[in-house]
C-alpha positions in Angstrom: 37.9 -26.9 -27.1 40.1 -27.3 -29.6 38.3 -26.7 -32.4 36.6 -23.2 -30.7 40.2 -22.0 -29.6 40.6 -21.9 -33.2 37.6 -19.9 -34.4 38.3 -17.7 -31.7 41.8 -16.8 -32.8 40.4 -16.8 -36.4 37.9 -14.5 -35.4 40.1 -12.7 -33.8 42.3 -12.2 -36.5 40.1 -11.5 -38.6 38.4 -8.4 -36.6 42.1 -7.3 -36.3 43.5 -7.0 -39.3 39.6 -5.8 -41.0 40.0 -1.4 -41.9 36.4 -0.4 -40.6 35.8 3.2 -42.2 35.6 5.9 -39.2 36.5 3.2 -36.0 40.1 4.5 -35.5 39.1 8.1 -34.0 36.3 6.1 -32.4 36.2 2.7 -30.9 40.0 3.3 -29.1 38.7 6.4 -27.5 35.2 4.8 -26.5 37.0 1.5 -25.0 39.2 3.9 -22.8 36.0 5.9 -22.0 34.7 2.8 -19.8 37.5 2.2 -17.8 36.3 2.3 -14.2 32.1 2.3 -15.2 33.0 6.0 -16.4 31.2 5.9 -19.2 28.4 4.6 -17.6 28.1 6.1 -14.5 27.8 9.4 -17.0 25.3 8.2 -18.9 23.1 7.1 -15.5 23.6 10.7 -14.6 22.5 12.3 -17.8 19.0 9.5 -17.9 18.3 10.5 -14.7 18.5 14.1 -15.1 17.4 14.3 -18.3 14.2 12.0 -18.7 10.7 12.6 -18.0 9.4 10.6 -14.7 10.6 8.6 -12.0 10.8 5.8 -14.6 14.2 7.5 -15.9 15.5 7.3 -12.2 14.9 4.4 -11.8 16.1 2.6 -15.1 19.4 4.3 -14.2 19.7 3.1 -10.3 19.2 -0.2 -11.9 21.4 -0.1 -15.0 24.3 0.9 -12.2 23.7 -1.8 -10.0 23.5 -4.1 -12.4 26.6 -2.8 -13.5 28.3 -2.9 -9.9 27.1 -6.9 -9.5 28.6 -7.6 -12.4 31.8 -6.2 -12.4 32.3 -7.5 -8.8 31.5 -11.2 -10.2 33.9 -11.4 -12.9 36.8 -9.3 -10.7 36.5 -11.5 -8.0 35.5 -14.7 -9.4 35.8 -15.5 -12.9 38.9 -13.8 -13.5 40.3 -15.8 -11.6 39.5 -19.2 -12.4 39.9 -18.9 -15.9 43.8 -17.4 -16.1 43.5 -16.8 -19.9 46.8 -14.7 -21.2 45.9 -11.9 -23.5 45.9 -11.4 -27.3 49.3 -10.9 -28.9 49.1 -7.6 -30.6 51.3 -8.3 -33.6 48.2 -7.9 -36.1 46.6 -4.9 -34.3 47.5 -1.7 -35.6 49.0 0.4 -33.4 47.1 3.6 -34.1 44.2 0.8 -32.5 45.7 -0.1 -29.3 45.2 1.1 -25.8 47.5 3.1 -24.9 47.7 1.1 -21.5 47.6 -2.2 -21.7 45.5 -4.4 -19.0 47.4 -6.2 -16.8 44.6 -9.1 -15.7 43.2 -12.0 -17.3 41.7 -11.4 -20.7 38.8 -13.9 -20.0 35.5 -12.9 -19.0 35.6 -9.6 -20.5 35.2 -7.2 -17.8 34.3 -3.7 -20.1 31.8 -6.7 -22.2 30.1 -7.4 -18.8 29.8 -4.3 -17.2 28.5 -2.8 -20.5 26.3 -5.6 -21.5 24.4 -5.2 -17.4 23.7 -1.9 -17.4 22.1 -1.8 -20.8 19.8 -4.7 -19.6 19.5 -3.3 -16.7 18.0 0.2 -18.3 15.9 -1.8 -20.8 14.3 -3.4 -17.7 12.5 -0.6 -16.6 13.0 2.1 -19.8 12.4 -0.1 -23.1 13.0 3.5 -24.9 16.1 3.7 -22.7 17.3 0.5 -23.5 17.1 1.4 -27.1 19.6 4.3 -26.5 22.1 2.9 -24.2 22.3 -0.5 -26.3 24.1 0.4 -29.4 26.7 2.4 -27.3 27.1 -1.2 -25.0 27.2 -3.3 -28.2 30.1 -0.3 -29.7 32.1 -1.1 -26.2 31.9 -4.5 -26.6 33.1 -4.5 -30.2 36.1 -2.4 -29.2 37.7 -4.7 -26.7 38.0 -6.9 -29.6 39.1 -4.1 -32.1 41.8 -2.8 -30.2 43.3 -6.3 -29.1 42.1 -6.0 -25.4 40.5 -9.5 -25.9 39.2 -12.3 -27.8 35.8 -12.4 -29.0 35.0 -15.8 -26.5 35.9 -13.1 -24.2 33.7 -10.6 -24.7 30.8 -12.5 -25.7 31.2 -14.8 -22.3 31.4 -11.2 -20.2 28.3 -9.9 -22.1 25.9 -13.4 -21.2 27.1 -12.7 -17.5 26.5 -8.7 -17.6 22.7 -9.8 -18.6 22.9 -12.4 -16.1 23.5 -9.9 -13.4 20.6 -7.5 -14.6 18.6 -10.5 -14.4 19.6 -11.5 -10.7 19.4 -8.0 -9.6 15.9 -8.1 -11.1 15.1 -11.4 -9.0 15.8 -9.1 -5.9 14.3 -6.2 -6.3 11.6 -6.7 -9.1 10.7 -4.0 -12.0 7.3 -2.1 -11.9 6.1 -4.0 -15.0 6.8 -7.1 -13.1 4.3 -5.9 -10.1 0.8 -6.7 -10.2 -1.2 -3.3 -10.8 -3.3 -3.0 -7.8 -6.9 -3.0 -9.6 -9.8 -3.9 -6.8 -12.9 -3.0 -7.5 -12.7 -2.3 -10.9 -15.0 -0.1 -12.0 -16.5 2.0 -14.6 -16.1 6.1 -14.4 -17.4 8.7 -17.1 -15.7 8.4 -20.0 -14.9 11.9 -20.9 -14.2 11.8 -24.9 -11.2 14.6 -25.4 -11.6 15.4 -21.8 -15.0 17.1 -22.1 -15.8 17.7 -18.5 -13.0 17.4 -16.9 -11.3 20.0 -14.9 -7.4 19.8 -14.3 -5.6 22.2 -11.5 -2.0 22.0 -12.4 0.6 23.2 -9.3 3.0 25.6 -11.1 5.8 24.3 -8.2 5.3 20.7 -8.7 4.3 20.3 -12.6 6.3 20.5 -15.2 4.6 23.0 -18.6 5.3 20.3 -20.7 3.3 17.5 -18.9 0.4 20.6 -18.8 1.1 21.2 -22.3 0.8 17.2 -23.1 -2.7 17.1 -20.8 -3.5 19.9 -23.4 -2.7 18.6 -26.2 -4.4 14.9 -25.9 -7.3 16.0 -23.9 -8.0 19.5 -25.4 -11.9 19.4 -24.2 -9.9 19.6 -20.6 -10.1 22.9 -18.7 -6.6 23.3 -17.5 -5.7 25.3 -14.9 -1.9 26.4 -13.5 -1.4 28.3 -10.0 0.4 28.8 -7.5 0.8 26.3 -4.1 -0.9 28.7 -2.0 -4.1 28.9 -4.6 -4.4 25.6 -4.9 -7.1 24.9 -2.5 -9.1 27.3 -3.9 -8.5 26.7 -7.5 -9.7 22.8 -6.8 -12.5 24.2 -4.9 -13.8 26.2 -7.9 -13.0 23.8 -10.7 -14.8 20.7 -8.3 -17.9 23.1 -8.5 -18.4 22.6 -12.5 -16.8 19.3 -13.6 -18.0 15.9 -13.9 -13.9 14.8 -13.2 -11.9 16.3 -10.9 -8.2 16.1 -12.7 -4.7 17.2 -10.9 -1.5 17.5 -12.4 1.8 17.3 -9.2 3.0 15.9 -6.7 2.1 13.3 -3.5 1.2 16.4 -1.3 -0.8 18.2 -4.4 -2.4 14.8 -4.9 -3.5 14.8 -0.9 -5.6 18.1 -0.9 -7.5 17.3 -4.7 -8.2 13.9 -3.5 -10.1 15.3 -0.3 -11.7 17.9 -2.5 -13.0 14.8 -5.2 -14.2 13.0 -1.6 -16.1 15.9 -0.5 -18.0 16.4 -3.7 -18.4 13.1 -4.9 -15.8 13.3 -7.8 -14.1 10.9 -9.6 -10.2 11.8 -9.7 -7.3 11.9 -12.4 -4.1 11.8 -11.6 -1.3 13.2 -13.5 2.3 12.6 -12.5 4.1 15.2 -12.7 5.9 16.1 -8.9 9.1 14.9 -7.2 7.4 12.6 -5.5 4.2 10.1 -7.2 4.3 7.0 -4.9 0.2 7.2 -5.2 -0.2 7.4 -8.9 3.3 4.6 -9.3 0.9 2.6 -6.7 -2.1 3.1 -9.0 0.4 1.6 -12.0 0.2 5.0 -13.4 3.6 5.9 -15.1 2.7 8.9 -17.3 0.5 11.6 -18.1 -0.7 9.6 -21.1 -1.9 6.8 -19.0 -4.2 8.8 -17.5 -5.8 10.7 -20.3 -6.1 6.9 -22.0 -8.2 6.2 -18.5 -10.1 9.2 -18.6 -11.6 8.6 -22.6 -11.8 5.2 -21.7 -13.6 5.2 -18.7 -11.4 2.9 -16.9 -11.2 3.6 -13.0 -10.9 1.6 -9.7 -12.2 2.1 -6.3 -9.6 2.6 -3.6 -9.1 3.3 0.2 -8.9 7.2 1.8 -6.9 6.9 5.1 -9.2 9.9 7.6 -7.0 11.7 10.7 -9.3 13.1 13.4 -8.4 16.0 13.8 -7.5 17.4 10.6 -4.5 20.2 10.1 -4.2 22.2 13.1 -7.1 20.5 14.7 -9.5 21.4 12.2 -12.3 19.2 10.9 -10.8 16.0 9.0 -8.0 14.9 7.7 -6.7 12.7 4.6 -4.3 10.6 3.0 -4.0 8.4 0.2 -0.1 7.2 1.1 1.1 7.4 4.8 0.4 9.6 8.2 3.7 9.9 10.9 4.6 11.1 14.1 8.0 11.4 15.1 11.3 11.7 13.3 9.8 12.0 9.4 7.8 15.3 9.6 11.2 16.5 10.5 12.9 15.2 7.2 9.6 16.6 5.4 10.4 19.7 7.1 14.4 19.9 6.0 13.6 18.3 2.7 11.2 21.1 1.7 13.9 23.8 3.1 16.8 22.7 1.2 15.0 21.7 -1.7 14.7 24.7 -3.6 18.0 25.4 -3.7 19.5 22.0 -4.5 16.5 19.8 -5.8 14.2 17.6 -4.6 16.0 14.2 -4.2 19.6 15.6 -2.7 17.1 17.2 -0.2 15.6 14.1 0.6 19.0 12.4 1.2 20.6 15.7 3.1 17.0 15.5 5.6 17.7 11.7 5.7 20.7 11.5 6.8 20.0 14.5 9.4 17.3 12.9 10.8 18.9 9.0 11.5 21.9 10.5 12.8 20.1 12.3 16.2 17.7 10.9 18.8 13.9 12.3 18.4 11.8 11.3 21.6 8.2 11.4 21.5 5.7 10.5 24.5 1.9 8.9 22.9 -0.4 7.2 24.3 -1.3 4.2 22.0 -4.3 2.3 22.9 -3.9 2.8 26.3 0.1 2.2 26.7 1.9 5.2 27.0 5.6 5.0 25.1 8.6 6.7 23.8 8.9 7.0 20.2 11.0 7.6 17.5 8.5 7.3 14.7 5.1 6.3 13.8 4.0 5.5 10.5 0.6 4.6 9.2 0.0 3.2 5.5 -2.9 3.5 3.8 -2.8 -0.1 2.5 -0.5 -2.9 3.0 3.3 -2.1 1.9 4.7 -5.1 0.4 8.3 -5.5 0.3 10.7 -3.9 -2.3 13.7 -5.6 -2.1 15.5 -4.4 1.7 12.2 -2.6 2.5 8.8 -1.8 2.2 7.7 -0.2 -0.7 4.5 -1.0 -2.9 1.0 -1.4 -2.5 -0.6 -4.3 -4.4 -4.2 -3.5 -3.1 -5.5 0.2 -2.0 -8.7 -1.2 -1.1 -7.8 -3.1 1.4 -9.5 -1.7 4.3 -6.4 -1.8 6.6 -4.0 0.7 8.0 -0.5 -0.5 7.9 0.9 0.7 11.2 4.7 0.4 12.1 6.4 2.2 14.9 10.3 3.1 16.0 10.6 3.1 19.8 13.1 5.6 21.1 16.2 5.4 22.4 19.6 5.6 21.6 20.5 6.5 17.8 17.5 4.3 16.6 17.5 5.3 13.1 20.8 3.7 12.2 19.7 0.6 14.3 16.3 0.5 11.8 18.8 0.9 8.7 20.4 -1.9 9.9 17.9 -4.1 10.2 15.8 -3.1 6.9 19.3 -3.7 5.1 19.5 -7.1 7.0 15.9 -8.4 6.3 11.9 -7.2 6.9 11.9 -4.6 9.1 9.5 -6.4 11.6 12.5 -8.4 12.6 14.0 -5.8 14.3 13.5 -5.6 18.3 13.3 -1.7 18.3 10.3 -2.0 15.0 7.0 -3.0 16.0 4.0 -3.9 12.6 0.7 -4.6 12.7 -2.5 -4.5 10.6 -5.3 -2.2 12.4 -8.7 -0.9 10.8 -8.2 2.3 12.9 -5.9 3.7 15.6 -6.3 6.1 18.5 -3.2 8.3 19.6 -3.2 10.6 22.5 -1.2 12.3 24.8 -0.1 14.5 22.1 1.9 17.6 22.8 0.7 21.5 21.9 2.2 21.4 18.6 3.3 18.2 17.8 3.8 17.6 14.0 2.4 15.1 12.0 3.3 14.2 8.1 0.3 13.4 5.8 1.5 12.4 2.1 4.2 15.3 2.5 2.7 17.7 3.9 3.1 18.6 7.8 1.0 20.1 9.9 0.0 20.2 14.1 -1.8 19.2 16.2 -1.9 18.1 19.7 -4.2 15.8 22.4 -6.2 12.8 21.0 -6.1 11.1 17.3 -8.0 8.9 15.7 -7.1 7.3 12.5 -8.9 5.5 10.6 -10.0 4.5 6.6 -13.5 5.3 4.7 -12.7 1.9 2.8 -13.2 2.5 -1.0 -13.9 6.0 -0.1 -12.4 7.6 -3.9 -12.9 6.6 -7.4 -9.8 7.1 -9.5 -9.4 6.8 -12.9 -6.5 4.0 -14.0 -6.0 2.6 -17.5 -7.0 -0.9 -17.4 -4.4 -4.1 -18.0 -4.2 -7.4 -17.8 -5.2 -8.9 -13.8 -6.9 -5.3 -13.6 -10.1 -7.5 -11.8 -7.8 -9.5 -9.8 -7.8 -8.9 -6.4 -4.4 -8.2 -4.2 -3.1 -10.4 -1.6 -2.7 -9.1 2.3 0.7 -10.4 3.9 0.7 -12.1 7.4 -0.4 -10.1 10.2 2.8 -9.5 12.5 2.0 -8.3 15.8 4.0 -5.8 17.2 0.5 -3.6 18.7 -2.3 -4.7 21.0 -4.2 -6.7 18.7 -7.2 -6.2 20.3 -8.3 -3.2 18.2 -7.8 -5.4 14.7 
């Protein structure tokens, strides 16, 4: 320990007395900007708003959560365990010293822990953004020695603890890269070199122009058609008449419509993520437009189930859902979100809608398999949702033949009780929540005009509904990965509804 202490002080003297060209106006300011995590919160906002796709948003959120865990650990445990005095500043030039000297103990460095935690968390979701953030994080760590706030060992241990916090967060909430991509059953679809024979319909209100241009540049042989939302159905039907594969660029609602057209025409579907919500694409393992372009040219694809509800939207024909179907509070949430998203953006509108719907009671009377009951929410997922952190959020197998049915019973403030149950553990432990896997579900006794939501779209219904699936009813392009041929796993059955219909 004596040897390490001498090395620590010698290294501190070396850094404190050495002249670093250009560092004096930069490093002290950088060190101050990292106080209370201000630098990292600003960086997270810039990544979330400036990055393309949900990968950037996930990187920003993971970085902030990792920082929060590191900061809490350092300030509540580590600094109180080792009460090391701060370095003496005699050797540090006055111009380098911080205007406000820290009053907490020196070991370990909280700034270094936060910087390393944020950088590591970001890099776990996005290597590109991690490469951008890492030099800034390293500069903040060096600045703590340069300004005389810490010894080098304080910085090194703090950085190690920060990286450990990022790994701890990853252990609780896996990254997308850790989750197995659903690939059962893997098949070969038409390999369309340069996109020849592919027709791509772009929803202007959901798909971004840069993404559409990327499709044109990467697949010059594809026919790309941009249209307004009210023209989407007609554009998809026209494109499907003269193509070998149907492509769509937009969010989940746009993909839902394209999926229905592809099923009716027996065409493989190419999904290019470009909307605010892209759950179906991400559950497939498609993160970027380029992923789909690569799958189209190589002919790699998978079969997926298609959820169905009869009668369809507004009581006509048959409706489809690729993600989920719901009754009760969720259709209201979608309506509020769609009303506010043009004014404040998709994600803020989603948060506002969730707060408004969780606050009130939304009684709905329905009969499930012969038993009438009040409902706050009925959710039917196309495939079993796996737990991702405190709540279900990812499907490992999109061809399991099952509906993931979850019911929240009516009553006083069920939204907040459900939220508390989600934070405490798996949703199935809540006494107000029931979950079961089924192949079909019959719902009756619905009042006229009862809203239903399917993949972010809202329509009305009444009377009786039948939910079931078309097993492996759709072929979707997806780039092959290691483990693409492995079958997904299905979690144990949780009985909450009558099992006679399983």
